[in-house]
C-alpha positions in Angstrom: -46.2 25.9 7.6 -47.0 27.2 4.1 -46.3 25.2 0.9 -43.4 27.5 0.1 -41.9 27.0 3.6 -42.3 23.2 3.3 -40.6 23.1 -0.1 -37.7 25.2 1.2 -37.1 22.9 4.2 -37.3 19.6 2.2 -35.1 20.9 -0.5 -32.4 21.5 2.0 -32.6 18.2 3.8 -29.2 16.5 3.7 -27.7 19.4 1.7 -24.8 19.6 4.3 -23.9 16.0 3.5 -23.2 16.8 -0.2 -19.8 18.3 0.5 -16.6 16.3 1.1 -14.2 17.1 4.0 -11.6 19.7 3.3 -8.7 18.3 1.3 -10.8 15.5 -0.2 -12.7 15.5 -3.5 -14.9 13.5 -5.8 -13.6 12.5 -9.3 -16.0 11.4 -11.9 -16.8 11.4 -15.6 -14.0 12.0 -18.1 -11.6 13.2 -15.5 -11.9 9.9 -13.6 -11.6 7.9 -16.8 -8.4 9.8 -17.7 -6.9 9.3 -14.2 -7.5 5.6 -14.4 -6.0 5.5 -17.9 -2.9 7.4 -16.6 -2.5 4.9 -13.7 -2.9 2.0 -16.0 -0.2 3.4 -18.4 2.3 3.9 -15.6 1.5 0.5 -14.0 2.1 -1.2 -17.4 5.6 0.3 -17.4 6.3 -1.1 -14.0 5.1 -4.5 -15.1 7.4 -4.3 -18.2 10.3 -3.9 -15.7 9.4 -7.1 -13.9 7.6 -5.6 -10.8 4.8 -7.7 -9.2 1.7 -6.2 -7.6 1.2 -5.9 -3.9 -1.8 -4.4 -2.0 -1.5 -3.3 1.6 -4.2 -2.1 4.0 -5.5 1.4 3.9 -4.9 1.7 7.6 -2.5 -0.1 9.9 -1.3 0.0 13.5 0.0 3.5 14.2 3.5 2.2 15.0 4.0 1.1 11.4 4.2 4.8 10.5 5.3 6.4 13.7 7.8 9.2 13.5 10.6 7.1 14.8 10.4 5.1 11.5 11.3 8.3 9.7 7.9 8.9 8.0 5.6 12.0 8.4 5.1 13.7 11.8 2.4 12.2 14.0 0.4 15.4 14.0 -0.1 15.0 10.2 -1.6 11.5 10.5 -5.2 10.6 10.7 -5.3 8.5 13.9 -8.2 6.5 15.5 -8.8 3.5 17.8 -10.3 0.1 17.2 -12.6 -1.8 19.6 -9.6 -3.3 21.5 -8.1 0.2 22.0 -5.3 -0.2 19.5 -4.2 3.0 17.9 -4.5 2.9 14.1 -3.6 5.3 11.3 -4.6 5.9 7.7 -1.4 5.3 5.7 0.4 8.6 5.0 3.0 6.7 3.0 2.9 3.3 1.4 6.6 2.4 1.6 6.6 1.5 5.3 3.6 -0.8 4.6 5.5 -2.6 1.9 8.6 -2.8 4.1 6.5 -4.5 6.8 5.2 -7.0 4.2 8.7 -7.8 2.9 9.9 -8.5 6.5 7.0 -10.8 7.0 6.6 -12.6 3.7 10.1 -12.5 2.2 12.2 -12.8 5.4 14.6 -15.4 4.0 14.9 -14.1 0.4 18.3 -12.6 -0.3 18.0 -11.9 -4.0 16.1 -8.9 -5.6 12.4 -8.5 -4.9 10.4 -6.2 -7.1 7.0 -5.0 -5.9 4.7 -2.3 -7.3 1.4 -0.8 -6.1 -1.4 1.7 -6.7 -3.1 3.2 -3.7 -4.3 6.3 -1.8 -2.4 8.1 1.0 -3.7 10.4 3.6 -1.9 13.3 5.2 -3.6 15.8 7.4 -1.9 18.9 6.2 -2.7 22.4 7.3 -5.9 23.9 5.9 -3.9 27.0 4.9 -1.7 25.0 2.5 -4.5 24.3 0.1 -3.2 20.7 -0.6 -5.2 17.6 -1.1 -5.2 15.4 2.0 -6.0 12.3 0.1 -3.8 11.6 -2.9 -3.2 8.6 -5.3 0.2 7.1 -5.8 1.6 4.6 -8.3 4.9 3.3 -6.9 7.5 0.5 -6.8 10.0 -0.9 -4.4 13.2 -2.7 -5.3 14.5 -4.7 -2.3 17.8 -6.6 -1.8 19.7 -4.6 -4.3 22.2 -2.0 -3.0 23.9 -1.3 -6.4 24.1 2.0 -8.2 22.5 0.1 -11.2 19.4 -0.3 -9.0 19.4 3.4 -8.3 19.7 4.3 -12.0 17.0 1.8 -13.0 14.5 3.3 -10.6 15.1 6.8 -11.9 14.9 5.5 -15.5 11.6 3.9 -14.7 10.3 7.1 -13.2 11.2 9.0 -16.3 9.7 6.4 -18.6 6.4 6.3 -16.6 6.1 10.1 -16.9 7.0 10.2 -20.6 4.4 7.6 -21.3 1.7 9.8 -19.9 2.6 12.5 -22.5 4.7 14.7 -20.3 7.9 15.6 -22.1 9.1 18.7 -20.3 10.6 16.9 -17.3 13.5 17.4 -14.9 14.7 14.9 -12.2 16.6 16.6 -9.3 18.9 14.1 -7.5 20.6 14.5 -4.1 22.1 12.1 -1.6 21.1 11.9 2.1 24.6 11.0 3.2 26.1 14.2 1.8 24.2 16.2 4.5 24.9 13.6 7.1 28.6 13.7 6.3 29.0 17.4 6.4 27.1 17.8 9.7 29.3 15.0 11.1 32.4 16.9 10.0 31.0 20.1 11.6 30.4 18.2 14.9 26.6 19.1 15.0 24.7 17.4 17.8 21.3 15.7 17.0 19.3 18.7 18.1 21.4 21.1 16.0 21.3 18.7 13.1 17.5 18.5 13.1 17.2 22.3 13.5 19.5 22.8 10.5 17.7 20.1 8.5 14.3 21.9 9.1 15.8 25.2 8.1 17.2 23.8 4.8 13.9 22.1 4.0 12.0 25.3 4.6 14.7 27.3 2.7 15.2 29.6 5.7 18.6 30.9 4.7 18.9 33.5 7.4 18.2 30.9 10.2 20.7 28.6 8.5 23.4 31.3 8.5 22.8 32.0 12.1 23.5 28.4 13.1 26.6 28.2 10.9 28.0 31.4 12.4 27.4 30.0 15.9 29.4 26.8 15.2 32.7 28.5 14.3 33.4 26.1 11.4 36.6 26.0 9.3 36.7 28.3 6.3 36.0 25.6 3.6 33.3 23.8 5.6 31.6 27.2 6.4 31.7 28.0 2.7 30.2 24.7 1.9 27.2 25.1 4.2 26.6 28.7 3.0 26.8 27.6 -0.6 24.6 24.5 -0.1 21.4 26.1 -1.5 23.5 27.0 -4.6 25.0 23.5 -5.2 22.4 22.8 -7.8 22.9 21.9 -11.5 25.5 19.8 -13.4 28.5 17.6 -12.5 30.7 20.7 -12.0 28.9 21.5 -8.8 29.7 18.0 -7.6 33.4 18.5 -8.4 33.3 21.9 -6.6 31.7 20.4 -3.5 34.5 17.8 -3.3 37.1 20.5 -2.7 35.2 21.8 0.3 34.9 18.7 2.5 37.2 15.9 3.7 34.4 13.8 5.2 34.4 10.2 3.8 30.7 9.9 4.0 30.1 13.1 2.0 32.7 12.3 -0.6 31.3 8.8 -1.1 27.9 10.3 -1.6 29.3 12.5 -4.4 31.1 9.5 -6.0 27.8 7.6 -6.0 26.0 10.4 -7.8 28.8 10.6 -10.4 28.5 6.8 -10.9 24.7 7.2 -11.2 25.0 9.9 -13.9 27.3 7.6 -15.9 24.7 4.8 -15.9 21.9 7.2 -16.8 24.0 8.3 -19.7 24.0 4.6 -20.9 20.1 4.8 -20.6 20.4 8.0 -22.7 18.3 9.8 -20.0 21.0 12.0 -18.5 19.5 15.1 -20.2 16.6 14.9 -17.7 18.9 14.9 -14.7 20.3 17.7 -12.5 21.9 17.4 -9.0 21.0 19.2 -5.8 23.4 18.6 -2.9 21.1 20.6 -0.7 18.1 18.3 -1.3 16.6 16.8 1.8 13.4 14.7 2.2 10.7 15.1 4.8 11.1 11.3 5.3 14.1 10.6 7.5 14.4 7.0 6.5 16.3 7.8 3.3 19.9 6.8 3.5 21.2 7.2 -0.1 20.1 8.9 -3.2 16.9 10.9 -3.0 15.2 12.5 -6.0 12.2 14.5 -7.1 10.7 14.9 -10.6 9.3 18.2 -11.7 7.4 19.5 -14.7 5.7 22.8 -15.4 2.1 23.5 -14.5 2.4 22.3 -10.9 4.5 23.6 -8.0 4.8 20.2 -6.4 6.9 17.2 -7.5 5.1 14.8 -9.7 7.3 11.9 -8.4 9.7 11.2 -5.5 12.0 8.4 -4.6 15.1 7.3 -2.8 17.2 4.7 -1.1 16.2 3.5 2.4 18.6 0.7 3.4 17.7 0.7 7.1 13.9 0.9 7.1 13.0 -2.8 6.5 15.4 -3.8 9.3 13.1 -1.9 11.8 10.4 -4.6 11.0 12.8 -7.5 11.3 14.7 -8.0 8.1 18.0 -6.5 7.1 17.7 -5.5 3.5 18.8 -2.6 1.3 16.0 -1.0 -0.8 15.1 1.8 -3.1 11.6 3.0 -4.0 9.7 5.5 -6.2 6.3 7.0 -5.8 4.5 8.9 -8.6 1.9 11.4 -7.4 -1.0 10.7 -9.8 -3.0 13.8 -8.9 0.0 16.1 -9.6 0.5 14.3 -12.9 -3.2 14.9 -13.8 -2.8 18.6 -12.9 0.3 18.9 -15.1 -1.4 17.2 -18.0 -4.4 19.5 -17.7 -2.3 22.7 -17.5 0.0 21.6 -20.3 -3.1 20.8 -22.4 -2.0 17.2 -23.0 -5.0 15.1 -24.1 -3.3 12.0 -25.5 -4.9 9.6 -23.1 -8.6 9.8 -24.1 -10.9 7.0 -23.2 -12.3 4.9 -26.1 -15.8 6.0 -27.1 -18.9 4.2 -25.7 -21.7 2.9 -27.9 -25.2 3.1 -26.3 -27.8 0.5 -27.2 -31.3 1.6 -26.4 -34.1 -1.1 -26.4 -37.6 -1.9 -25.3 -38.3 -4.8 -23.1 -39.7 -7.0 -25.9 -36.5 -6.6 -27.9 -34.1 -7.4 -25.0 -32.5 -10.5 -26.6 -31.6 -8.6 -29.8 -30.0 -5.9 -27.7 -28.1 -8.3 -25.5 -26.8 -10.3 -28.5 -25.8 -7.1 -30.3 -24.0 -5.8 -27.2 -22.1 -9.1 -26.8 -21.0 -9.0 -30.4 -19.6 -5.4 -29.9 -17.9 -6.3 -26.6 -16.3 -9.4 -28.1 -14.6 -7.0 -30.6 -13.4 -4.7 -27.8 -16.1 -2.0 -28.2 -17.5 -0.6 -25.0 -21.3 -0.8 -24.8 -23.8 0.7 -22.4 -27.3 -0.8 -22.5 -30.3 1.2 -21.6 -33.9 -0.1 -21.4 -36.2 2.5 -22.8 -38.8 3.8 -20.4 -42.4 4.2 -21.6 -42.3 7.6 -20.0 -39.4 8.8 -22.1 -38.9 9.6 -25.7 -36.0 8.6 -27.9 -35.0 12.3 -28.0 -34.5 12.3 -24.3 -31.9 9.5 -24.6 -30.2 11.4 -27.5 -29.8 14.3 -25.2 -28.3 12.1 -22.5 -25.9 10.6 -25.1 -24.8 14.1 -26.1 -24.2 15.1 -22.5 -22.1 12.1 -22.0 -20.1 12.6 -25.2 -21.4 9.4 -26.7 -20.5 9.2 -30.4 -22.9 6.5 -31.5 -26.3 5.3 -30.2 -28.1 2.2 -31.5 -31.9 2.0 -31.1 -33.4 -1.5 -31.4 -36.6 -0.8 -33.3 -37.7 -4.4 -33.8 -36.4 -8.0 -33.9 -35.2 -7.5 -37.4 -33.6 -4.1 -37.6 -31.9 -1.4 -35.5 -31.4 2.3 -36.1 -27.8 3.5 -35.9 -27.6 7.1 -34.9 -24.3 9.1 -35.4 -24.4 11.6 -32.6 -21.6 13.8 -34.1 -23.3 14.6 -37.4 -26.9 13.6 -36.5 -27.3 11.1 -39.3 -29.3 7.9 -38.9 -29.3 4.6 -40.9 -31.0 1.3 -40.6 -28.8 -1.7 -39.9 -30.1 -5.2 -40.5 -29.3 -7.4 -37.5 -28.8 -10.4 -39.8 -25.6 -8.8 -41.2 
């Protein structure tokens, strides 16, 4: 083997291991710092509303998330087995995990429980969809409160979290799961027809939807309601119009709940962010009441989702109403980037460069800075490197100030933005 061949082969050793699996990605540097800052900002809002932190496992027994619970389809989950042969799954959704915890640790609590979390979810979407398969969520669950005030508060929290990140162009679309359940009940759809219709509505297949409606021979008003369903989007007038097309109590109660919700959000002075969508359905079948999605421009996907799930926790052993929200951090980051919002910049780092013999001076100086809330990175100077090499590193890392400990008595302060240097006496 020639030297050239040898260099080529060694240069490529492990090269195939540098890439992440499809749908996964590395986040580092300023982007990572900004993402963490965004998460902290939204988490702080949740804490201000009285939510307490909870952490659940990244993977659990498959049955926690199985399709019968109303979460994502089994084929979209990452499944594997442990040594004992138990089927496990990476969590595709954090809400079922929190529901399990509530049934286990708060079984006898009857008054409101407020829990919040930060974590990653994993959904094995099709490669052709171009979506991330691992995403980060900041979320909250309000348990043991079935009031419309709880519904309104969760939507208000969602809006406030997003506003605090810097996003101001924001729209919350709200629907109600029981509106759809009510009108299919009125139309005498069986479970198979109901699921088929549901899938057609979610995929916005209007032609397939019309075909099913025509097949059912519905009454004039109910037929009109189904065909108009994709258009029942907007303000309160659409809710009033929908009331005239159905006599089903469940559907009418759903509309009344939405009207009550709007009145409460008006008290919050957040009603300008709200529109209604009676055709809204969620991919999660466990929702029983209001469902909502938050949108902003710069991303085709919702930046947040939420809804009421009054029957889910009962599947784990505790009867309890609940409502939750989940903010998709990666979508928020995409929106902030495309809207050129840069309000959440990390504080600048000061670099302290020192030789071994001046280590104590450097450590004492770093402690003094950190005690005053200034971030400091310490670097011991290599005898094989020049100060200029470290200046170049500081420039690459957007460092604004570098301090070089020249002796026990003085340091050199280097302003990286304008290139000026000055001596600072450490006795000061």
